[in-house]
C-alpha positions as CSV (number, residue, x, y, z in Angstrom):
1,M,-29.8,-62.2,-20.5
2,R,-26.3,-61.9,-19.2
3,K,-26.6,-58.1,-19.3
4,I,-29.8,-58.1,-17.2
5,F,-28.3,-60.4,-14.6
6,F,-25.1,-58.4,-14.3
7,A,-27.1,-55.2,-13.8
8,M,-29.2,-56.8,-11.0
9,A,-26.1,-57.8,-9.3
10,L,-24.7,-54.3,-9.4
11,L,-27.9,-53.0,-8.0
12,A,-27.8,-55.5,-5.1
13,L,-24.2,-54.8,-4.3
14,S,-24.9,-51.0,-4.3
15,A,-27.8,-51.5,-1.9
16,C,-25.6,-53.6,0.5
17,H,-22.9,-51.0,0.5
18,E,-25.4,-48.2,1.3
19,K,-26.7,-50.3,4.3
20,S,-23.2,-50.9,5.5
21,S,-22.3,-47.3,5.2
22,T,-25.5,-46.3,7.1
23,A,-24.8,-48.8,9.9
24,G,-21.2,-47.7,10.2
25,S,-22.1,-43.9,10.5
26,A,-24.3,-44.6,13.6
27,S,-22.9,-42.7,16.6
28,L,-21.8,-44.5,19.7
29,P,-24.1,-44.1,22.8
30,I,-21.9,-42.6,25.7
31,E,-23.0,-41.9,29.2
32,V,-22.3,-38.2,30.2
33,A,-23.0,-36.0,33.2
34,K,-22.8,-32.3,34.1
35,P,-20.5,-31.2,37.0
36,E,-22.0,-31.2,40.5
37,I,-21.9,-27.6,41.8
38,K,-22.0,-27.1,45.6
39,D,-20.2,-25.5,48.5
40,I,-17.5,-27.6,50.0
41,T,-14.9,-27.6,52.8
42,L,-11.6,-29.0,52.0
43,K,-9.7,-31.1,54.4
44,R,-6.1,-32.1,54.8
45,D,-5.0,-35.5,56.1
46,Y,-2.6,-35.7,59.0
47,P,-1.3,-39.0,60.2
48,G,-1.6,-39.4,64.1
49,Y,-2.3,-41.7,66.9
50,L,-4.5,-42.1,70.0
51,D,-3.3,-42.1,73.6
52,A,-5.2,-42.5,76.8
53,Y,-5.7,-39.4,79.1
54,A,-3.5,-41.0,81.7
55,T,-1.8,-44.5,82.3
56,I,-2.0,-45.1,86.1
57,P,0.2,-47.7,87.7
58,I,-1.7,-49.7,90.4
59,V,0.8,-50.5,93.3
60,G,0.9,-52.5,96.5
61,R,2.3,-50.6,99.4
62,V,2.2,-53.4,102.0
63,N,3.7,-56.7,102.6
64,G,1.6,-59.8,102.2
65,A,0.0,-62.4,99.9
66,I,-2.5,-61.3,97.3
67,T,-5.8,-63.0,98.5
68,K,-8.3,-61.7,96.1
69,R,-8.5,-60.0,92.7
70,S,-11.9,-58.5,91.7
71,F,-11.7,-57.6,88.0
72,V,-11.3,-59.2,84.6
73,E,-8.0,-58.3,82.8
74,G,-8.8,-56.0,79.9
75,G,-12.1,-55.0,81.4
76,R,-13.4,-51.7,82.4
77,V,-13.6,-50.5,86.0
78,K,-15.0,-47.5,87.8
79,K,-13.4,-45.0,90.1
80,G,-13.4,-46.5,93.7
81,E,-14.0,-50.1,92.7
82,Q,-11.8,-52.7,94.6
83,L,-9.2,-54.4,92.5
84,F,-7.0,-56.4,95.0
85,V,-7.0,-57.5,98.5
86,I,-3.6,-58.0,100.1
87,E,-3.6,-60.1,103.3
88,P,-5.1,-57.7,105.7
89,V,-4.8,-59.8,109.0
90,L,-1.6,-58.4,110.3
91,Y,-2.6,-54.8,109.6
92,E,-6.0,-55.4,111.2
93,N,-4.0,-56.5,114.4
94,A,-1.8,-53.5,114.1
95,V,-4.9,-51.2,114.2
96,A,-6.3,-53.0,117.2
97,Q,-3.0,-52.5,118.9
98,A,-2.9,-48.9,118.0
99,E,-6.5,-48.4,119.3
100,A,-5.5,-50.0,122.6
101,A,-2.4,-47.8,122.9
102,L,-4.5,-44.8,122.3
103,H,-7.0,-45.8,124.9
104,T,-4.2,-46.3,127.4
105,A,-2.7,-42.9,126.6
106,Q,-6.0,-41.3,127.0
107,A,-6.6,-43.0,130.4
108,E,-3.2,-41.8,131.6
109,L,-4.0,-38.3,130.4
110,E,-7.3,-38.3,132.2
111,Y,-5.6,-39.3,135.4
112,A,-2.8,-36.8,134.9
113,N,-5.4,-33.9,134.4
114,S,-7.3,-35.0,137.6
115,N,-4.2,-35.1,139.6
116,Y,-3.1,-31.7,138.3
117,E,-6.4,-30.1,139.2
118,R,-6.1,-31.5,142.7
119,M,-2.7,-30.0,143.0
120,K,-3.8,-26.6,141.9
121,K,-6.5,-26.5,144.7
122,A,-3.9,-27.9,147.3
123,I,-1.3,-25.3,146.5
124,N,-3.6,-22.6,148.1
125,S,-3.4,-24.4,151.5
126,N,0.4,-25.2,151.2
127,A,-0.5,-28.9,151.1
128,V,1.8,-29.4,148.1
129,S,4.9,-27.6,147.0
130,Q,5.4,-25.6,143.8
131,I,7.7,-28.3,142.6
132,E,5.1,-31.0,142.9
133,L,2.7,-28.7,141.1
134,L,5.0,-28.3,138.2
135,Q,5.7,-31.9,138.0
136,A,1.9,-32.6,137.7
137,K,1.7,-30.1,135.0
138,S,4.7,-31.7,133.2
139,R,3.0,-35.0,133.5
140,V,-0.2,-33.7,131.8
141,E,1.9,-32.3,128.9
142,S,3.6,-35.5,128.6
143,C,0.5,-37.6,128.6
144,E,-1.1,-35.1,126.0
145,A,2.0,-35.8,123.7
146,A,1.6,-39.5,124.2
147,V,-2.0,-39.2,123.2
148,D,-1.1,-37.4,120.0
149,N,1.6,-40.0,119.2
150,A,-1.0,-42.8,119.8
151,R,-3.4,-41.0,117.5
152,A,-0.8,-40.7,114.8
153,A,0.2,-44.4,115.2
154,L,-3.5,-45.4,114.8
155,K,-3.9,-43.2,111.8
156,T,-0.9,-44.8,110.2
157,S,-2.1,-48.2,111.0
158,K,-5.4,-47.5,109.4
159,T,-3.7,-46.2,106.3
160,K,-1.6,-49.2,105.9
161,L,-4.8,-51.4,106.5
162,G,-6.5,-49.3,103.8
163,Y,-3.5,-50.2,101.5
164,C,-4.6,-53.8,101.7
165,Y,-7.7,-53.0,99.7
166,V,-6.4,-51.7,96.4
167,K,-9.1,-49.6,94.6
168,A,-9.2,-48.0,91.2
169,P,-8.2,-44.3,91.3
170,E,-10.0,-43.5,88.0
171,N,-12.4,-44.8,85.6
172,G,-10.6,-46.9,82.8
173,T,-9.5,-50.2,81.4
174,V,-7.3,-52.6,83.4
175,G,-4.3,-54.2,81.8
176,L,-2.5,-57.5,82.6
177,T,-1.9,-58.4,86.2
178,K,1.8,-59.0,87.1
179,Y,1.0,-61.0,90.2
180,P,-1.6,-63.7,90.5
181,V,-3.7,-64.5,93.6
182,G,-1.5,-66.1,96.2
183,A,1.7,-64.2,95.2
184,Y,3.6,-62.5,98.0
185,I,4.7,-59.0,97.5
186,Q,6.9,-56.7,99.7
187,G,5.5,-53.3,98.9
188,E,6.0,-51.6,102.4
189,M,9.6,-50.5,101.6
190,S,9.2,-49.9,97.9
191,P,5.7,-50.0,96.2
192,V,5.3,-52.9,93.8
193,E,3.3,-52.4,90.6
194,L,0.4,-54.9,90.2
195,C,-1.1,-53.7,87.0
196,R,-2.0,-50.5,85.1
197,I,-5.2,-48.7,84.5
198,Y,-5.6,-46.9,81.3
199,K,-7.9,-43.8,81.8
200,D,-9.4,-44.0,78.3
201,D,-12.8,-42.4,78.9
202,I,-11.0,-39.3,77.6
203,M,-8.6,-39.8,74.7
204,Y,-5.9,-37.7,73.2
205,A,-5.3,-37.6,69.5
206,Y,-1.8,-36.4,68.5
207,F,-0.7,-35.3,65.1
208,E,1.7,-32.8,63.5
209,I,1.4,-29.9,61.0
210,S,4.2,-28.4,59.2
211,D,5.5,-24.9,60.2
212,K,4.6,-23.7,56.6
213,Q,1.0,-24.5,57.2
214,W,1.1,-22.7,60.5
215,L,2.6,-19.7,58.8
216,K,-0.2,-19.6,56.2
217,K,-2.8,-19.5,58.9
218,L,-0.9,-16.6,60.5
219,E,-0.9,-14.8,57.2
220,K,-4.7,-15.1,57.2
221,G,-5.0,-13.7,60.5
222,E,-5.6,-17.0,62.3
223,N,-3.6,-17.5,65.4
224,S,-5.0,-20.9,66.3
225,I,-6.4,-24.1,64.9
226,D,-9.2,-24.8,67.3
227,Q,-12.0,-26.9,65.8
228,S,-15.2,-27.9,67.6
229,R,-15.5,-31.0,65.4
230,I,-12.9,-33.0,63.5
231,T,-13.0,-36.4,61.7
232,F,-10.5,-39.1,61.5
233,S,-10.2,-42.5,60.0
234,M,-8.9,-45.7,61.6
235,A,-6.4,-48.0,60.0
236,G,-9.2,-50.1,58.4
237,G,-10.5,-47.0,56.6
238,K,-13.8,-46.4,58.5
239,Q,-14.4,-42.7,59.2
240,F,-15.6,-41.3,62.4
241,T,-16.9,-37.9,63.4
242,W,-16.6,-36.8,66.9
243,D,-16.6,-33.6,69.2
244,A,-13.1,-32.7,69.9
245,V,-11.2,-29.7,71.2
246,I,-7.8,-29.0,69.9
247,D,-6.2,-27.8,73.2
248,Y,-2.5,-27.9,72.6
249,L,-0.1,-26.5,70.0
250,A,3.6,-27.1,70.7
251,P,5.5,-23.9,71.5
252,D,8.5,-24.9,69.3
253,V,9.1,-26.5,65.9
254,N,10.7,-29.8,65.7
255,L,14.1,-29.1,64.1
256,S,14.4,-32.6,62.5
257,T,10.9,-32.6,61.0
258,G,9.9,-29.0,60.7
259,T,6.6,-29.7,62.4
260,L,4.6,-28.6,65.3
261,K,2.8,-31.2,67.5
262,V,-0.9,-30.7,68.0
263,R,-3.2,-32.4,70.5
264,A,-7.0,-32.9,70.4
265,T,-9.1,-34.1,73.2
266,M,-12.1,-36.4,72.9
267,K,-14.6,-38.3,74.9
268,N,-14.5,-42.1,74.8
269,A,-17.0,-43.1,77.5
270,D,-17.6,-46.6,76.2
271,G,-13.9,-47.4,75.7
272,F,-14.4,-48.0,71.9
273,F,-11.1,-46.3,70.9
274,K,-7.9,-47.9,72.2
275,P,-4.6,-46.1,73.0
276,G,-1.9,-46.6,70.5
277,S,-4.2,-46.8,67.5
278,Y,-3.0,-45.1,64.4
279,I,-5.4,-42.7,62.8
280,S,-5.7,-40.2,59.9
281,I,-7.1,-36.8,61.0
282,H,-9.0,-34.8,58.4
283,L,-8.7,-31.2,59.4
284,P,-10.7,-28.4,57.5
285,Y,-8.4,-25.7,55.9
286,E,-10.5,-24.0,53.2
287,D,-14.2,-23.3,52.3
288,I,-15.0,-23.0,48.5
289,R,-18.4,-21.8,47.3
290,N,-19.9,-23.2,44.0
291,A,-17.1,-25.8,43.6
292,V,-17.1,-27.7,40.3
293,L,-17.0,-31.5,41.0
294,I,-16.8,-34.5,38.7
295,H,-16.4,-38.2,39.2
296,D,-12.9,-39.1,39.8
297,A,-13.1,-42.2,37.7
298,S,-13.9,-40.0,34.7
299,I,-10.5,-38.3,34.7
300,G,-7.7,-39.7,32.6
301,T,-4.0,-39.1,32.9
302,D,-1.4,-38.9,30.0
303,Q,2.1,-37.5,29.6
304,L,0.6,-33.9,29.6
305,G,-1.3,-34.4,32.8
306,K,-5.0,-34.7,33.6
307,Y,-7.7,-34.7,31.0
308,I,-11.4,-35.4,30.4
309,Y,-13.5,-35.9,27.4
310,V,-16.2,-33.2,26.9
311,V,-19.3,-33.5,24.6
312,N,-20.0,-30.3,22.8
313,D,-23.2,-28.9,21.4
314,S,-22.7,-30.9,18.2
315,N,-22.4,-34.1,20.1
316,R,-18.8,-34.5,19.3
317,I,-16.0,-35.5,21.7
318,E,-13.4,-32.9,22.7
319,Y,-10.2,-33.9,24.5
320,R,-9.9,-31.2,27.4
321,R,-7.0,-30.7,29.6
322,I,-8.0,-29.9,33.2
323,E,-6.5,-28.7,36.5
324,T,-7.6,-30.8,39.5
325,G,-7.9,-30.2,43.2
326,S,-8.7,-32.4,46.2
327,L,-10.7,-35.5,46.4
328,V,-14.2,-34.9,47.9
329,N,-16.3,-37.7,49.6
330,D,-13.8,-40.3,48.2
331,T,-15.4,-40.3,44.8
332,M,-15.6,-36.7,43.5
333,R,-12.8,-34.6,42.3
334,L,-12.6,-30.8,42.5
335,I,-12.0,-29.2,39.1
336,T,-10.2,-25.8,39.4
337,D,-9.8,-25.0,35.6
338,G,-10.9,-26.5,32.3
339,L,-14.5,-27.2,32.7
340,E,-17.7,-25.0,32.9
341,P,-20.7,-25.8,35.1
342,D,-23.1,-26.3,32.2
343,E,-20.8,-28.6,30.0
344,R,-21.2,-32.4,29.7
345,Y,-18.3,-34.8,30.2
346,V,-17.9,-38.5,29.5
347,T,-18.3,-40.6,32.8
348,K,-17.4,-44.0,31.4
349,A,-15.9,-45.9,28.6
350,L,-12.9,-43.4,28.1
351,L,-11.1,-46.0,26.0
352,K,-13.9,-46.1,23.5
353,V,-13.9,-42.4,22.5
354,R,-11.5,-40.2,20.7
355,N,-11.2,-36.5,20.0
356,G,-13.7,-35.4,17.3
357,M,-15.8,-38.5,17.4
358,E,-19.6,-38.1,17.2
359,V,-21.5,-39.7,19.9
360,T,-25.2,-40.1,21.2
361,P,-24.9,-38.7,24.7
362,I,-27.0,-40.5,27.5
363,M,-27.4,-38.3,30.6
364,E,-26.4,-40.3,33.7
365,K,-29.1,-40.6,36.3
366,P,-28.1,-38.8,39.6
């Protein structure tokens, strides 16, 4: 009886061992993918900054109190829009006086011309002397000069009166006002800056490239870096694409940095971009056809460099050293060597696999 019980126990233990062995030999399910093959354009990042097309000081050129301000600080204004009014009464009076002086000078000239014409007729009958005729002519010339002076004085008075109404010379954004309404300025002798307008409907983007990069372009037969469209990222990371023309390349290399300054011009009609903003410009430098791309998160790093795990035709893991290139679209990495287009690579759970391990590959959905 004991022999029968012992035999049954051995059979049960053997069955459990076989089940355990079978369960242990089951392969691990692992997500895999094939490389993405497509044509790409590589871009290089350049730190830079934005600046307004022009920064224009708005000045007061007359003496008087500021009686009106017609804009909101930090707001946008259009060319010709009135910004300030500087106490125009005195200058209006000066215009009126200049107009009266001109009328007087014109009347005197009219009288002098009439007198001169009478003298010319009287000279034939010897009613007047040659000296009197010359004096009449001189009087006409003197009155003509007085009229010219009066016109010039009126023009100057009107110009000064025009300075009382300060207008925007360009479209742009107005900065802070240095003088509030009621403040007295003395701008007639030396102009007084009231505020500034930033002409930011057109913006400049400045950045620098190394002289080595420029030499490489020359070696390729390219003597310019003009681009019809470039992209850039703001400090927060959001990327923008806009029409821009690279219209300036410095004629000299900065000796301290070994770089050349570059400027791109863009439109900014709504004033969205602000002068002084730091940006990262992404400039195309190489086109690659049939590039091999994989998820950047699928790449590991060890003391030997970059590697991935490849699943071979026998569904076993292969440790594979690779050579990588630029990051594309923030998530994909260019593979320059070590992976063929039709091979499968492990996309996730890199710590769960090892070289030679048998797995059950599960193709990742695109």
